Every structure is written in C-alpha cells, then in structure tokens.
N, C-alpha and C positions, 0 to 999 in steps of 0.2 A: 615465233611468238614474241611479243614485247615483254618487258620486264614484269608488268602486272600479271599478264597471263601465265608467265613462268612461275611467278610467286604463288599464284592461286593453285596451279597444278601441283607443285611439289608440296605445298602446305597440306593439300588433301591427300596426296599419295602417302606422305610420311606421317600424316596426322600430327603436324608439328608447327609451332610458331617459334621454335628455337633457332637462333642464329649463333654460330660459334665464331668468336673473334680470334683470328689467327694473329694475335699480338705476340709474335714469337721473339721474345727477348733472348738474345744470344746467350747471355750469362746464366739463364735459367734452364737452358737445354741440358739434358743429361750429358755428362762428360764423355761417355762412349760415343755419342752422336756428334759432339763437337769436334771429334777427331776425324770425321768423314769429310769428303770433298765439298759437299754442299749441305752443311749441317742444318740450316734453317729449312731447306726444302725436304730433307730426309725426315726431320721432325714433323713438319706439316703433313707429309705424305702418310706417316703412321697415324697421326691424329685423324686425318680425313678418312682413311680406310676403316678406322675403328668407330667413327661417329656418323657416317653418312646416312644411315637409316633413321637418324633422330633429328635431322635439321631441316629448316626451310631455306637456309642461306649460310654462306660463309662470308666473313668480313675481315680480310687482312688489313691491318693498319700499316700504311706505307712507311711510317716513321721508323719502325723496328728494322726494316730492310735498308732504308737509307742510312741508318746508323752504322751499317756494316760496309758501306761503300759499294763499289761495283759488284762484289760477290753477293752482297745482300740483295741487290736489285735483280741479279740473275736468279737467285733463289725465289724471289717473288714471282718473276716471270715463269719459272719452272712450276711453281705451285699453281698458278692460274691455268697454265697449259695442261697440267695434270688433271685439274678439276674439269676442264672443258672436254678433255678426251675420255676420261674414265667415269665422270659423274656429270654428264652434260645437262641433266635436268635440274641441277642445283645452281641457283643464281649466285653470282659473286659480286659483293658490294665492296668496292675499294674505298677504304676510309682514308681519303687524301685531303679533305677539307680545303679544296681549291676555290679560287675566285680572284679575278683580276680584271683589267680592262680588256677590250675586245681582242686585239691581236694576240695577247698573251694567253687569253683563255682558249683561243683556237689551238695554240700549241698544247695546252693542257688536255683539251678534248682528244687530240690525236694520240697523246701519250697514254691517257687513261683507257680510252675505248679502242683505238686502232692498234697501238703497240701492245698493251697489256691484255686487251680483250675483256675488260671488266664489263659486267652487265649493269652496274649502277655505281654512283659515286656520291660522296658527301661534299657539300659546298657551303660557303659562307654567304649570307644574304646582304652583307653590309654595303656592297657596291651597287645593289639594285638589280632589277630584272633585266635591264638593258645590257649590263655587262655579262650576264649569264646566258645571253641569247645563244651562243654557240653550243652550250650544253643543252638548253631547253629544246633546241631544234632537233636533237637526236631522239626522235619520238619513240624509238624502240628501247631506249635505255631508261633506267631509273635515276631520278635526280632528287637526292635527299638534302633538304635545306636545314641547316642548323637553326633551331628555334629556342628550346629551353634545355640547355646542356646539363650534364650530370655533375659537373664539378662544384665544389663548395662555393666558389666565388661567382657562380653564374649570374646571380641577381644583381651584380654591380651595374651592369648595363641592361640586362634582359628584364629586370623588374622596374625600370624607369617608366613613369606614367606620362602619357600625352593624351589629352582630351578624354580622360577617364579610362584609358586602356593601357595596359602594360605593353612594353615593347614586344615581348614574346607573343602576345595576343595579336598585335598588329602584323608581325611577321607571318603568323599562321594564317591570318585572314588574307594577306597579300598573296601568299603562295596559292591558297585555295581558290581565290576568286580571280586573280589576274595572271598568275604564272603557269597555271595548270591547264592551259587551253588544249594541250596535246594529251592530257591524261597521264602524264609520265612523272609527275612530281610526288614526293613524299616529304615528311617532316621528321626531324630528329628531336626527341624529347627524352630526357634522362629519367630512369626508373626511380632515382632518388628524390624526385618531385612528383609524387602521384597526384596531388591536388591540381597542379598545373597541367599534368598529362590529361586529366579528365576535362579540363577547360579546353585544351587544344583539340581533343577528340570531338567535342561538340562543335567546334569551329570548322574543322576540316571534313566532317562527315566520314565517308568510307575510304578516304585516302590512306595509303600505308604509312604507318609511323614506325620508324626505327628507334628502338628503345634500349640504349646501353645503360649500364649501371647495376645490373643484377650480379650477385656473387661478391667479388672482392670489394666492390664499391658500396655494397650494403643495401641495394634496392630490395624492397619487399615484394615477393613474387605475387601474393594474393592481391595486394593493392594495385600492382602494376597491371596484372591481367584484367582486373575488373574495370580499371580506368582506361586501359589502352586499346582493348578490342573494339571493333565496330559492332553494329547491331546484329551481325551474323556470326560474331565470335571470331573474326579474322582480321587481317590487315594490320596486325601487330607483329613486328619482327623483334623479338625479345632477345637481346644479345648478352651472352656471358663469354668472357675471354679467359682471364687468368684462373678463375674458379674451375674451369674445365681443363684447359690444355696443360696447366701446371698442377693438377690435382695430386700428382706424384712426380718427383724428380728422379725416381729410380728406374730400373729396367722395365718396370710394369707401367710406365707412364701412359701408354696408349690404352691399356685395359682400364686404368683408373679414369682416364678421360671418357671412355665409353660408358662406364658406370655413372659418372656424374652427368653426362649428357642425357642418358636415358632417365635418370632420376629427375632432372630439371624439366625435361619434356613432359614427363608424366605429371609433375606438379602443376605445370602450366595448364595442361589439359584438364586437370581436376577443377581448377577455378574457372575455366571456360564454361563448365557445365553448371556452375552454381550461380 
C-alpha cells in the first residue's frame, strides 16, 4: 500500500487522527533509562508499546537524534526498524525538513526512504517543485510540504502577499494543483493558526494535512479538528510530542504517555463528530 492507503487503514482501525511526535530530547529521558546502552531507543520503544493502539502515525524529529551524534542516529534507525517489525500498520513520518538541489536531494531520498525506511518525510518548498522531483517520484511515499508552520515567527515570510494571496496560500495551491500528480503529497500547517488551517483545507481539498502544535505549543484541539479535517472527518494528522512523551519524567513515563494519548485521541474524536 502507498502512504495514503496506509494512513486511511490505520486511522480507521485505531479510530484515530493522533500522531505522536518522537521528539526524544535526551536530557528529558528518565535517568534510569539514560544509563542504558541505547537510551533514546529504549525510551521510544516503551512509548510506542504503550500508545500504539491510539495513533495513526509516529513522527520522529531527526534533530533530537542528530544531536546525540552516531549513537542517536543508531537509536533512530532502531526505532524505525522496531516500528516496521512490530507495528507494521502504523506509518512513520520522518520530520527531517529536507530540500536542496537535484543531486543532493537524491542523497536525501536514499537516506530517508532507503536507509531509514520512513514512510513519509517533511520538506521545504522554497527551492521549487523541480528540486523536489526525486522525492515526488517516490509515489508510494508521503511527501509533506511545509506551508504554514506553528512557530510564532512563521508569518515573517509565510504571510507575505503577492497578487492578493499570502505566500502560504500560494504554496498550498502549488502543491495541490502542480506537485501532487502522483497523489502522494500532503501539507504541514500548525495547530497554532486555526484560521490559516481552515483556509488551507479549502485549498487542498482532501489532501492529508500534518498538524503539529497541539499540547506544549498551545494549539486548540477543537479549533484544530474543525478546521483541519476533510469533508469525511479524516486526512488530518494531528501531532502532539512533548505533551505526551514527557507527560511524566518518572518511572511511570510510559503509563503517563498512554493516558495522555488516549485522552487526546478521544478529545479529537469528540470534535470530529460535532
């Protein structure tokens, strides 16, 4: 199955639009796990085992593993391998925010998809569709283009206006109408900007939207769900990272993550029905 089919399947199976971001900051891992051989992997494994029934995807952010050097990258590979062997129905979005000129992107494609085995990746649109061609040609993979990001300074460029449209609207239209010829594109829009999320949803139709910013970043669940879902109440991948995986820094961290994941999944589903 391609990414979209896998997303649809697990969303229905788990009755979930929740994505958990595996933003595994080494310094926040419980001390007793930090003493183990592969602490980031051991932490992730416990989180995954505790929350797998409540998610539609996992999204490791590569920066937290790169920060630990070779050992961190091994933990990322181990995490993805574990998901693919033990929870093969759950797609993996590698939050890598890549994009460069052709030959460099070919290397990124091999790294993200062939070495790590991720099912989807986040990319920058700034270099244009031509530069992203090596990614877009992977028809079975999900390609999530940054559109309206969740950070406070996002509007510095993304709200610039050209011919009556803001840049984020132009990006959404370009991805939807020009870059999605293989049906494998999605958009990234932050939950912290629900009005803009609503605009983007109307532009892209039923394309999947990856929505970070719930939880620690302060995104409103009700507004996010109502603005982000498509006409069938799906295709919104609503991500929470720190608010779930670091719900507790004690010995009960996995149980705490499980409770927070179920709570957020149920809250999302409540607003899908209203």
